[in-house]
C-alpha positions in Angstrom: 38.1 5.5 13.9 40.0 4.9 17.2 39.6 7.5 19.8 39.8 6.4 23.4 37.4 7.9 25.8 39.6 7.5 28.9 43.4 7.3 29.5 43.4 5.7 32.9 47.1 5.9 33.4 47.4 9.5 32.5 44.3 10.4 34.6 45.6 8.6 37.7 49.0 10.2 37.3 47.5 13.6 37.1 45.4 13.0 40.2 48.4 11.6 42.1 50.4 14.7 41.1 47.9 16.9 42.8 45.9 18.3 39.9 42.7 19.8 41.2 40.1 16.9 41.1 37.1 19.0 40.0 38.8 20.4 36.9 40.5 17.1 36.1 37.2 15.1 36.3 35.2 17.8 34.5 37.7 18.1 31.6 37.9 14.3 31.3 34.1 14.0 31.1 34.0 16.8 28.4 36.7 15.1 26.4 34.9 11.8 26.5 31.7 13.3 25.3 33.5 15.1 22.5 35.3 11.8 21.6 31.9 10.0 21.5 30.5 12.6 19.1 33.6 12.4 16.8 33.4 8.6 16.7 29.6 8.7 16.0 30.1 11.2 13.2 32.9 9.0 11.8 30.4 6.1 11.6 31.6 3.9 14.6 29.1 1.3 15.7 26.6 2.9 18.0 26.3 -0.3 20.0 30.0 0.0 20.8 29.7 3.7 21.7 26.7 3.2 24.0 28.5 0.4 26.0 31.9 2.3 25.8 30.2 5.3 27.3 28.8 3.3 30.2 32.2 1.7 30.9 33.9 5.1 30.9 31.4 6.4 33.4 32.0 3.3 35.5 35.7 4.1 35.8 35.1 7.8 36.5 32.6 7.0 39.3 34.8 4.5 41.0 37.6 7.1 41.1 35.2 9.8 42.4 34.0 7.4 45.0 37.5 6.7 46.2 38.1 10.4 46.4 35.2 11.0 48.8 35.5 7.7 50.8 39.2 7.6 51.6 38.7 4.5 53.7 37.1 1.4 52.3 33.7 0.7 54.0 31.7 -2.5 54.2 28.5 -0.5 54.8 27.9 1.2 51.5 27.6 0.0 47.9 27.5 2.2 44.8 25.0 0.5 42.4 24.2 1.3 38.8 20.4 0.9 38.1 18.0 1.3 35.1 19.5 1.7 31.7 22.9 2.5 33.1 22.6 -0.7 35.1 22.2 -2.6 31.8 25.5 -1.1 30.7 23.9 1.2 28.2 24.5 5.0 28.2 23.6 7.5 25.6 25.4 10.9 25.5 22.9 12.8 27.7 21.1 10.0 29.4 20.7 10.1 33.2 23.4 8.2 35.1 21.0 6.4 37.5 22.7 5.4 40.8 21.6 3.9 44.0 23.6 4.1 47.3 22.8 0.9 49.1 23.6 1.2 52.8 23.5 -0.8 56.0 21.1 0.6 58.6 22.7 3.6 60.3 25.3 4.1 57.7 23.4 6.8 55.8 23.6 9.1 58.8 27.2 8.2 59.5 28.3 8.9 56.0 25.9 11.7 55.2 28.4 14.5 54.6 30.5 12.2 52.4 27.5 11.2 50.3 26.4 14.8 49.9 29.9 15.7 48.8 30.1 12.8 46.4 26.8 13.5 44.7 27.4 17.3 44.5 30.8 16.5 42.9 29.2 14.4 40.2 26.9 17.2 39.3 29.7 19.7 39.2 31.8 17.6 36.8 28.8 17.5 34.4 27.2 14.1 34.9 23.4 14.1 34.8 22.8 11.9 37.9 19.6 10.4 39.1 20.1 8.9 42.6 18.5 7.3 45.6 19.9 6.2 48.9 18.3 3.1 50.5 18.8 0.2 52.9 17.9 -3.3 51.8 14.6 -3.1 53.7 13.8 0.2 52.0 14.6 -1.4 48.6 12.1 -4.2 49.4 9.4 -1.7 50.5 9.9 0.5 47.5 10.0 -2.5 45.1 6.8 -4.0 46.5 5.0 -0.7 46.1 6.3 0.3 42.7 6.9 -2.1 39.7 9.3 0.5 38.2 11.6 0.3 41.3 11.5 -3.5 41.1 12.5 -3.3 37.5 15.4 -0.9 38.1 16.7 -3.1 40.9 16.5 -6.2 38.7 18.8 -4.5 36.2 21.3 -3.2 38.7 25.1 -3.7 38.6 27.5 -3.4 41.6 30.1 -0.7 40.9 31.9 -0.7 44.2 31.3 -1.9 47.7 30.7 -5.2 49.6 29.1 -7.8 47.3 27.4 -9.5 50.2 25.3 -6.4 50.9 24.5 -6.1 47.2 23.6 -9.8 46.8 21.3 -9.5 49.9 19.4 -6.8 48.1 19.2 -8.8 44.9 17.9 -11.8 46.8 15.3 -9.9 48.8 13.9 -8.2 45.7 13.9 -11.3 43.5 10.8 -12.9 42.1 10.8 -15.4 45.0 10.0 -12.5 47.3 8.7 -9.5 45.3 6.6 -9.5 42.1 6.6 -13.2 41.1 6.7 -14.0 37.4 2.9 -13.8 36.6 2.3 -10.6 38.7 5.4 -8.9 37.2 4.4 -9.8 33.7 0.8 -8.5 34.1 2.0 -5.3 35.7 4.5 -4.6 33.0 2.0 -5.5 30.3 -0.5 -3.0 31.7 2.3 -0.5 31.9 3.0 -1.0 28.2 -0.7 -0.7 27.3 -1.0 2.6 29.2 2.3 3.9 27.7 1.1 3.1 24.2 -2.2 4.9 24.9 -0.3 8.1 25.5 0.8 8.0 21.9 -2.7 7.2 20.5 -1.5 3.6 20.1 0.6 4.5 17.1 4.3 5.1 16.5 3.5 6.3 13.0 3.1 10.0 13.7 5.0 13.1 12.7 7.4 13.3 15.6 7.6 9.8 17.1 9.1 9.1 20.5 12.1 6.8 19.9 12.1 5.5 23.5 8.6 5.4 24.7 6.4 5.1 21.6 5.0 1.8 20.3 7.7 -0.2 18.7 10.3 1.9 20.4 13.2 1.0 22.7 11.0 0.6 25.7 9.2 -2.2 23.9 12.5 -4.0 23.4 13.3 -3.5 27.1 9.9 -4.9 28.0 10.9 -8.2 26.4 14.2 -8.2 28.2 12.6 -7.5 31.6 10.2 -10.4 31.3 12.9 -12.7 30.0 15.2 -11.7 32.9 12.5 -11.9 35.6 10.9 -15.1 34.6 13.5 -17.1 32.8 16.7 -15.7 34.2 17.9 -14.8 30.7 20.6 -12.2 31.0 20.5 -11.2 27.3 18.0 -11.3 24.5 20.1 -13.9 22.7 19.4 -16.2 25.6 15.8 -16.3 24.3 17.0 -18.2 21.3 18.3 -21.0 23.5 14.9 -21.0 25.4 13.1 -21.5 22.1 11.3 -18.1 22.2 13.2 -16.5 19.4 14.5 -17.8 16.1 18.0 -16.7 15.0 16.5 -14.5 12.3 14.0 -12.9 14.7 16.9 -12.2 17.2 18.8 -10.5 14.3 15.7 -8.4 13.5 15.4 -7.4 17.1 19.1 -6.6 17.5 19.2 -4.7 14.2 16.1 -2.8 15.1 17.5 -1.8 18.5 20.8 -0.7 16.9 18.9 1.5 14.4 16.9 3.1 17.2 20.0 3.5 19.3 21.7 5.3 16.4 18.7 7.6 16.0 18.6 8.3 19.7 22.3 8.9 19.9 22.1 11.4 17.1 19.2 13.2 18.8 21.2 13.6 22.0 24.2 15.0 20.1 22.1 17.4 17.9 20.0 18.7 20.8 22.8 18.8 23.4 20.5 17.2 26.0 18.5 14.1 26.6 16.0 14.1 23.7 13.9 11.0 22.8 11.5 12.7 20.4 12.4 12.5 16.8 11.4 16.2 16.2 11.1 17.8 12.8 13.9 20.0 13.9 16.3 17.1 13.7 14.8 14.8 11.0 16.4 16.4 8.0 19.9 16.7 9.7 19.8 13.0 10.7 18.6 11.9 7.3 21.6 13.6 5.6 24.0 12.4 8.3 22.8 8.8 7.8 23.4 9.0 4.1 19.8 9.4 2.8 19.4 11.5 -0.4 16.6 13.3 -2.2 15.3 11.6 -5.4 12.7 12.4 -8.0 9.7 11.4 -5.9 10.8 11.8 -2.3 13.0 13.9 0.0 15.9 12.4 1.9 14.0 12.9 5.1 11.0 10.9 3.8 13.3 8.0 2.9 14.8 8.1 6.4 11.5 8.3 8.2 10.1 5.4 6.0 13.0 3.2 7.3 12.3 4.4 10.8 8.6 3.5 10.6 9.2 0.1 9.0 11.7 -0.7 11.7 9.3 0.1 14.5 6.5 -1.8 12.7 8.8 -4.9 12.7 9.7 -4.3 16.4 6.0 -4.0 17.2 5.3 -7.3 15.6 8.2 -9.0 17.5 7.0 -7.4 20.8 3.5 -8.7 20.2 4.6 -12.2 19.3 7.0 -12.5 22.2 4.6 -11.1 24.8 2.0 -13.5 23.4 4.4 -16.4 24.0 5.2 -15.1 27.5 1.4 -14.8 28.2 0.8 -18.4 27.2 3.7 -19.6 29.2 3.4 -17.4 32.3 -0.3 -16.6 32.7 -1.9 -19.6 31.1 0.7 -22.3 31.6 -1.4 -24.1 34.1 -4.6 -24.1 32.0 -5.7 -27.1 30.0 -3.9 -27.1 26.6 -6.5 -29.2 24.8 -7.4 -27.5 21.5 -11.0 -26.5 20.6 -11.6 -27.3 16.9 -13.0 -24.6 14.7 -12.3 -26.1 11.3 -9.8 -28.5 9.8 -7.3 -25.6 9.5 -7.9 -23.7 12.7 -8.5 -24.3 16.4 -8.4 -22.4 19.7 -5.8 -23.2 22.3 -6.1 -21.5 25.7 -8.3 -19.0 24.0 -5.9 -18.1 21.2 -6.4 -18.9 17.5 -3.8 -21.2 15.9 -3.4 -23.5 12.9 -4.0 -27.1 13.3 -0.5 -27.9 12.0 2.6 -26.1 10.8 1.8 -27.2 7.3 -1.6 -25.5 7.0 -0.4 -22.4 5.1 1.8 -24.5 2.7 -1.1 -26.8 1.9 -3.8 -24.1 1.9 -2.2 -20.8 1.1 -5.7 -19.1 1.1 -5.7 -19.7 4.8 -3.4 -16.7 5.2 -6.5 -14.6 4.6 -9.0 -17.1 6.1 -7.3 -16.8 9.5 -8.4 -13.1 9.9 -11.9 -13.9 8.8 -12.1 -16.7 11.4 -10.7 -14.4 14.1 -13.4 -11.8 13.2 -16.1 -14.5 13.5 -14.9 -15.5 17.0 -14.7 -12.2 18.8 -14.1 -14.0 22.1 -10.7 -15.2 20.9 -7.8 -13.6 22.8 -5.7 -13.2 19.7 -3.4 -15.2 17.4 -0.9 -17.6 18.9 2.6 -16.5 18.6 3.7 -19.6 16.8 1.0 -18.9 14.2 2.1 -15.3 13.8 5.6 -16.7 13.1 4.1 -19.1 10.5 2.3 -16.2 8.8 5.5 -14.3 8.5 7.4 -17.3 7.2 4.8 -18.0 4.5 4.3 -14.4 3.1 6.3 -15.4 0.0 3.2 -17.5 -1.0 1.2 -14.3 -1.6 2.2 -13.7 -5.3 0.3 -12.8 -8.5 -1.1 -16.3 -8.7 -2.3 -16.1 -5.1 -4.0 -12.8 -5.7 -5.8 -14.3 -8.7 -7.2 -17.2 -6.7 -10.9 -16.8 -6.5 -10.9 -18.2 -2.9 -8.4 -15.5 -1.9 -10.4 -12.7 -3.6 -13.6 -13.9 -2.0 -12.0 -14.1 1.4 -10.7 -10.6 1.2 -14.1 -9.2 0.3 -15.7 -11.3 3.0 -13.4 -9.7 5.5 -14.6 -6.2 4.4 -18.2 -7.3 4.6 -18.1 -8.5 8.2 -20.4 -6.7 10.7 -17.6 -6.3 13.3 -13.8 -6.5 13.7 -12.8 -4.9 10.4 -10.5 -2.3 11.9 -8.6 -4.8 14.1 -8.4 -7.3 11.3 -6.8 -4.7 8.9 -4.4 -3.5 11.5 -3.3 -7.1 12.2 -3.0 -7.8 8.5 -0.8 -4.7 8.1 1.3 -5.5 11.1 1.9 -9.1 10.0 2.7 -8.0 6.4 -0.3 -9.7 4.8 -2.1 -6.5 3.8 0.9 -5.1 2.0 1.6 -8.5 0.3 -2.0 -8.9 -0.9 -2.3 -5.3 -2.0 1.2 -4.3 -3.3 0.1 -0.8 -3.9 -0.7 -0.5 -0.2 2.5 -2.2 0.8 4.5 0.5 -1.1 3.1 3.3 1.2 3.6 1.3 4.4 5.7 3.5 6.7 5.6 6.4 4.2 5.4 9.8 5.8 4.6 13.1 4.0 6.9 15.7 5.4 4.3 18.3 6.3 2.3 19.4 9.4 -1.1 18.5 8.0 -0.5 14.7 7.6 0.9 13.6 11.0 0.7 9.9 10.4 2.2 7.6 7.8 0.0 6.9 4.7 -0.8 3.4 5.8 -1.6 4.4 9.4 -3.7 7.3 8.2 -5.6 5.0 5.8 -6.4 2.5 8.6 -7.6 5.4 10.8 -10.0 6.4 8.0 -11.4 2.9 8.0 -11.6 3.0 11.8 -13.5 6.3 11.7 -16.0 4.9 9.2 -16.6 1.8 11.3 -17.1 4.0 14.4 -20.0 5.8 12.6 -21.8 2.5 12.5 -21.4 1.6 16.1 -24.7 2.5 18.0 -22.9 3.5 21.2 -21.0 6.2 19.3 -24.0 7.6 17.5 -24.0 10.8 19.6 -20.5 11.8 18.3 -21.5 12.3 14.7 -25.3 12.0 14.4 -25.5 12.8 10.7 -22.8 10.3 9.9 -24.4 7.7 12.0 -27.8 8.2 10.3 -26.2 8.1 6.8 -24.1 5.0 7.3 -27.2 3.1 8.3 -28.7 3.9 4.9 -25.6 2.8 3.0 -26.4 -0.6 1.4 -22.8 -1.6 0.8 -20.4 -0.1 3.4 -17.6 -2.3 2.1 -17.4 0.1 -0.9 -16.6 2.9 1.5 -13.8 0.8 3.1 -12.4 0.0 -0.4 -12.4 3.7 -1.3 -10.7 4.5 2.1 -8.0 1.9 1.4 -7.2 3.4 -2.0 -7.8 7.1 -1.5 -4.1 7.9 -0.7 -2.5 4.7 -2.0 -0.8 6.6 -4.9 1.0 9.1 -2.6 4.6 9.5 -3.4 4.5 8.3 -6.9 4.4 11.7 -8.6 1.4 12.9 -10.5 -2.2 13.3 -9.3 -2.6 10.7 -6.5 -6.4 10.9 -6.7 -6.4 9.9 -10.3 -3.8 7.3 -10.0 -5.5 5.9 -6.9 -8.8 5.7 -8.8 -7.1 3.6 -11.5 -5.8 1.2 -8.8 -9.2 1.1 -7.2 -10.8 0.3 -10.6 -8.4 -2.6 -11.2 -9.0 -3.9 -7.7 -12.8 -3.8 -8.0 -12.8 -5.5 -11.4 -10.4 -8.1 -10.1 -12.7 -8.8 -7.1 -15.8 -9.1 -9.4 -17.6 -6.0 -8.2 -20.4 -4.8 -10.5 -19.7 -2.0 -12.9 -21.9 0.3 -10.9 -20.0 -0.4 -7.6 -16.7 -0.1 -9.4 -17.6 3.3 -10.9 -18.8 4.5 -7.5 -15.6 3.4 -5.7 -13.4 4.9 -8.4 -15.4 8.2 -8.4 -15.0 8.4 -4.6 -11.2 7.9 -4.8 -10.9 10.4 -7.6 -13.0 13.0 -5.9 -12.2 12.3 -2.2 -10.9 15.9 -1.8 -13.8 17.6 -3.6 -16.1 18.2 -0.6 -13.4 19.4 1.8 -12.0 21.7 -0.9 -15.4 23.2 -1.8 -16.3 23.7 1.9 -13.1 25.2 2.9 -12.1 27.3 -0.1 -15.4 28.4 -1.8 -18.4 30.4 -0.7 -21.0 27.8 0.0 -23.6 30.5 0.6 -23.5 31.2 -3.2 -26.2 29.3 -5.0 -23.9 29.0 -8.1 -21.2 27.2 -6.0 -23.8 24.8 -4.6 -25.2 24.1 -8.1 -21.7 23.5 -9.4 -20.9 21.1 -6.6 -24.2 19.3 -6.9 -23.6 18.8 -10.6 -20.1 17.4 -9.9 -21.6 14.9 -7.4 -24.6 14.1 -9.6 -26.6 11.8 -7.3 -27.7 11.6 -3.7 -26.0 8.2 -3.1 -22.7 9.7 -4.1 -23.2 12.6 -1.8 -23.8 10.4 1.2 -20.8 8.2 0.5 -18.6 11.3 -0.2 -19.7 13.1 3.0 -18.9 10.0 5.1 -15.5 9.5 3.5 -14.6 13.2 3.8 -15.4 13.4 7.6 -13.5 10.2 8.2 -10.6 11.4 6.1 -10.2 14.8 7.8 -10.5 13.3 11.2 -7.7 10.9 10.4 -5.1 13.4 9.3 -4.2 14.7 12.8 -5.7 14.7 16.3 -6.1 18.5 16.2 -7.2 19.2 12.7 -11.0 18.4 13.2 -13.1 21.0 15.0 -16.7 22.0 15.3 -16.3 24.6 12.6 -15.3 22.0 10.0 -18.1 19.8 11.2 -20.7 22.5 10.7 -19.2 23.6 7.4 -19.3 20.1 5.8 -22.8 19.5 7.2 -24.0 22.8 5.7 -22.6 21.9 2.3 -24.1 18.4 2.5 -27.6 19.8 3.2 -27.4 22.5 0.6 -26.2 20.0 -2.1 -28.9 17.5 -1.0 -31.5 20.2 -1.5 -30.1 21.1 -4.9 -30.1 17.4 -6.0 -33.7 17.0 -4.8 -34.7 20.1 -6.7 -33.0 18.6 -9.8 -29.9 19.5 -11.7 -32.1 20.8 -14.6 -33.9 23.1 -12.2 -31.0 24.8 -10.3 -31.4 27.2 -7.4 -32.1 30.7 -8.8 -30.6 33.7 -7.0 -33.7 35.9 -7.3 -35.9 33.2 -5.9 -33.5 32.6 -3.1 -33.4 36.3 -2.2 -37.2 36.6 -2.3 -37.6 33.5 -0.1 -34.9 34.7 2.4 -36.5 38.1 2.8 -40.0 36.7 3.3 -38.8 34.3 6.0 -36.7 37.0 7.7 -39.7 39.4 7.8 -41.8 36.6 9.4 -39.2 36.2 12.2 -38.9 40.0 12.7 -42.6 40.6 12.9 -42.8 38.1 15.7 -40.4 40.2 17.8 -40.5 43.7 19.2 -38.8 45.6 16.4 -39.6 48.7 14.3 -40.2 47.3 10.8 -39.9 50.7 9.2 -36.3 50.9 10.6 -35.7 47.4 9.2 -37.0 48.4 5.8 -34.7 51.5 5.8 -31.8 49.2 6.7 -32.6 46.7 3.9 -32.8 49.5 1.4 -29.1 50.2 2.0 -28.1 46.6 1.2 -27.1 44.8 -2.0 -28.5 41.5 -3.2 -25.2 39.9 -2.2 -26.1 40.4 1.5 -29.3 38.4 1.2 -27.7 35.6 -0.8 -24.8 35.1 1.6 -26.5 35.4 4.9 -29.1 33.0 6.3 -32.6 34.0 7.4 -31.6 33.7 11.1 -28.5 35.9 10.6 -30.4 38.6 8.7 -33.0 38.7 11.5 -30.3 38.9 14.1 -28.5 41.8 12.3 -31.7 43.7 11.5 -33.0 43.5 15.0 -29.7 45.0 16.4 -29.3 47.7 13.8 -32.9 48.8 14.0 -32.5 49.4 17.7 -29.0 51.0 17.3 -29.0 54.3 19.3 -25.7 55.8 18.0 -25.6 55.6 14.1 -21.9 56.3 13.8 -20.7 54.0 16.6 -19.4 50.6 15.3 -21.7 47.7 16.2 -20.1 44.5 17.2 -22.2 41.4 17.9 -21.1 37.9 19.0 -22.8 34.6 19.2 -22.1 30.9 18.8 -22.9 29.7 15.3 -21.8 27.1 12.7 -19.4 25.3 15.1 -17.6 28.6 15.9 -18.2 32.0 17.3 -19.7 34.5 14.8 -18.3 38.0 15.2 -20.5 40.5 13.2 -19.3 44.1 12.6 -21.5 46.9 11.2 -19.6 50.2 10.7 -18.6 52.9 8.3 -16.0 51.7 5.8 -12.6 52.9 6.9 -9.1 52.4 5.7 -7.2 49.5 7.4 -10.4 48.0 8.7 -9.6 44.4 7.8 -6.1 44.9 9.2 -7.4 46.4 12.4 -9.9 43.6 12.9 -7.7 40.6 12.1 -4.7 42.0 14.1 -7.0 42.5 17.1 -8.5 39.0 16.8 -5.0 37.5 16.5 -3.7 39.4 19.5 -6.7 38.1 21.4 -5.5 34.5 20.7 -8.3 33.7 18.2 -8.1 31.9 14.9 -10.1 33.2 12.0 -11.8 30.3 10.2 -13.9 32.4 7.8 -14.5 36.0 6.8 -17.3 37.7 4.9 -16.9 41.3 3.9 -20.0 42.9 2.3 -20.2 46.6 1.6 -23.6 48.4 1.7 -24.8 50.9 -0.9 -24.0 53.9 1.4 -20.4 53.4 2.6 -20.9 51.0 5.4 -19.7 47.4 5.7 -21.2 44.3 7.2 -18.3 42.0 8.1 -18.6 38.5 9.7 -15.7 36.6 11.1 -16.0 33.0 12.3 -13.4 32.6 15.1 -12.2 29.8 17.2 -10.2 29.6 20.4 -6.7 28.0 20.0 -8.3 24.7 21.1 -10.4 24.8 18.0 -13.6 25.3 20.0 -16.0 28.3 20.1 -15.8 30.9 22.8 -17.7 29.8 25.9 -17.3 32.4 28.6 -19.5 35.6 28.6 -16.5 37.6 30.0 -14.4 36.5 27.0 -17.1 37.6 24.6 -17.3 41.0 26.4 -13.5 41.4 26.1 -13.6 40.8 22.4 -16.6 43.0 21.8 -15.1 46.0 23.7 -11.7 45.7 22.1 -13.1 45.6 18.6 -15.5 48.4 19.2 -12.8 50.7 20.6 -10.3 50.0 17.8 -12.9 50.4 15.0 -14.0 53.7 16.5 -10.4 54.9 16.8 -8.8 53.7 13.6 -5.9 56.1 14.2 -4.8 53.8 17.1 -4.1 50.9 14.7 -2.9 48.0 16.9 0.8 47.0 16.5 1.8 44.1 14.3 1.4 40.7 15.8 4.7 39.6 17.4 3.8 36.2 18.6 6.5 33.6 17.9 6.1 31.2 15.0 5.8 27.6 16.4 8.9 25.4 16.6 7.5 23.1 13.9 6.6 25.8 11.4 10.1 27.2 11.4 11.3 24.0 9.6 9.1 24.4 6.5 10.4 26.8 3.9 7.3 27.6 1.8 7.7 30.7 -0.5 4.6 32.8 -0.8 2.6 32.4 -4.0 0.0 35.0 -5.1 -2.2 34.3 -8.1 -5.1 36.3 -9.6 -8.2 35.2 -11.6 -11.1 37.4 -12.8 -14.6 36.2 -11.9 -16.5 37.8 -14.7 -19.9 36.4 -13.5 -19.6 38.2 -10.1 -17.5 41.1 -11.3 -14.6 40.7 -9.0 -11.1 39.3 -8.9 -10.1 36.2 -7.0 -6.7 36.4 -5.3 -5.3 33.2 -3.9 -2.4 33.3 -1.4 -0.5 30.1 -0.7 2.1 30.7 2.1 3.6 29.3 5.3 1.3 29.8 8.2 2.4 32.4 10.8 0.9 34.7 13.4 -0.6 37.9 12.0 -0.7 36.6 8.4 -4.2 38.0 7.6 -3.3 41.4 9.1 -0.2 41.6 6.9 -2.3 40.8 3.8 -4.7 43.5 4.9 -1.9 46.1 5.1 -0.8 45.1 1.6 -4.3 45.6 0.3 -4.5 49.1 1.8 -1.1 50.1 0.5 -2.0 49.1 -3.1 -5.5 50.7 -2.9 -7.4 47.4 -3.3 -10.8 46.7 -1.7 -11.5 43.4 0.0 -14.9 42.0 -0.6 -14.7 38.5 0.8 -12.2 35.9 2.2 -12.1 32.1 2.6 -9.5 31.0 5.1 -8.0 27.5 4.9 -5.0 26.2 6.8 -3.5 22.8 6.2 -0.8 22.2 8.8 2.1 24.5 8.0 0.5 25.7 4.8 -2.3 28.3 4.3 -4.4 28.4 1.1 -6.5 31.6 1.5 -8.8 33.0 -1.1 -9.7 36.7 -1.2 -12.3 38.4 -3.5 -10.9 41.8 -4.3 -11.8 44.8 -6.4 -10.5 48.3 -7.2 -11.7 51.4 -5.5 -14.9 51.4 -7.6 -15.7 47.8 -6.8 -14.7 46.6 -10.3 -12.4 43.9 -11.5 -8.7 44.4 -11.0 -7.8 45.0 -14.7 -4.8 47.1 -13.9 -1.7 44.9 -14.0 0.2 47.5 -12.0 -2.3 46.9 -9.1 -1.9 43.1 -9.2 1.9 43.4 -9.5 2.0 45.8 -6.5 -0.2 43.5 -4.4 1.8 40.4 -5.2 5.0 42.1 -4.4 3.8 43.6 -1.1 2.3 40.4 0.1 5.4 38.3 -0.7 7.6 40.9 0.9 5.6 40.9 4.1 5.1 37.2 4.4 8.5 36.0 3.4 10.6 38.3 5.6 12.2 36.7 8.7 
């Protein structure tokens, strides 16, 4: 498509004819932006569009400068800096300018400069500007590496070249930030920048510009090349011997792809936007020609290409910076190699092959290299030329290679090393070795699941799981997860954990049950690597059941002995329980930075200890409810008798309670409740107690059963900014209810401040005492991310004959006030709530409610369940 951004002749004619400049410039800028968008939508090369936009702005600025500076001056220069200085300009990027002035000229031309800059804003240009003399440029550049970088990329737009060249000379590496200092500063800058993104680009909403493997990493290469080698373009690095022609193409293609994504983001958002937000991912995927298929959405195909692109750019960035490091920082150091073996040596502290024929002669060395690196922790890394050799010999890793006993032994040896496993696996993945050796892993490299629970790609999440497991074993981190640290010390073969971690999600995206398919892959791997049948069965069992513990803890009542007995029977042995607990904690913590909290920590630990007790007691001698109640009451009496409490009042209180209460509350909780209720002065006034417990804040309510009670409570808690993590609703024999809610602050932490506790207690007490003043529906906005997931509400029912109640499961999109809306539906349909398990997975809630009819019996009336399903769906699916 041919659509010119600027008709210079027509513009100049209109200006000469006296057309108002402000309207003329503004309309011209708007037309150019519209033309850019049309050409982008028509599929024009984004490289051409980015440079064409910069050229257009050049021409507009020169004319605006002439408008405000009628007489030519030798005292001022208009200079493009930063990205605009490179001749690159995305639709809504800042137009970075510097006014370079002779001493005294700034004051003399102050009114002209102010008018010029104001004019640029008025015509719609997003300008970033500075006004400096040459001396000020030198001072600013010496103090700030970013200023030095911007000046290095500057272009003279208009003004005396002598003045501009004087600035360039005074801020060159001969005077400011010489090569080694510049490189070190920019490298530290990149490390700090990557840390802001948790050192990964493989998250749900990556930053196209600043994230690892993003455009800034490509610019980093260009800055060093320009500063140290005087290379004006990345292609010049090919002539310098730092890049091969194919690597240059990969770098150029990667930059063009990211430019295309960034260009699209600017157009879609109508502003400068460098984050690839969920809001725009689907639109861009469709616009770029990706389509849904049987196993993946179009957006997942698009994001997979994005992640694979940044992975390649990360590798090229690492390799080139490695070359620069050797040349710039260690160029003067002795280059004599230090032999390690006949295949590897250290040169200037970096591991390298002894010749460029090593991998061809000894293909197994492609794995051996990582083992050698782990065994030499003082090595600074892998030499860039060796990284290049690895990439060039990946084709050797085929079926025959994977069957080679030496290769299989080396891979297992890597997993059995006492240190360096996480770094080794990350390197193997980045260099392409891990995906080549484990093809099933290679297929999920860069694969994103389009939801809010899994915020990393499958491969990155998997490596985070291994990292978390390794961290449990590091003594200095023992205080973070004490139970995990103790357990992993007892694990005889931690490599089995790492194998289970590598395979637990490897079948994602294939269709079918990924746990079962992954277990089949894990079984094949273990057999191929000569693990014993026992170890193979353990690994396969872990992969197949890696969701068992988290599902049980979050969706079932783990105070119920039957649930514990059932879980213990599924686990079957103490060793399996220990492995599963470690894998579960590591897995949940690796899904998202914010998904783990103290409540989940306490919940999983509670399930672990309960299952451990059941296993020790023996599966043929399960926990019996009657014995549990008797033991619980005996221990609670012992605690109460040691305090100042009327035991007759406690006895009267206990007579009002069902067995369910003593099963589902701990000894400590029963004593806490009994003590407060025995001392209660106003029998009809609601009692609200708060304390920190089980990784959250426990809110206990004792009051007469009233209509809308669950709705009132959950609405109030939501309005107070609290998240309900768990709920227990237990009616007494005489029309009262004992309700417990585990709540967390929005940060995922328990309530800390006494004033905050008092606020919650007073609010709940008042509302429960005045049910006629039902709080209004929660009106908090749904988060930006949640609005992009259309998840229709599903309500299913199942009768629990053993406990005489109906289990209702609600799967829906998360939203503020969800529990309160479900509570209203229960009331409208005349259904009692007896218990609830709250589980949220990103944008999706999977809540389980134990419900009954007005008589506390099973919901056998289909009209009741139909009413409830209809009301819940209506309330949760409305806009």
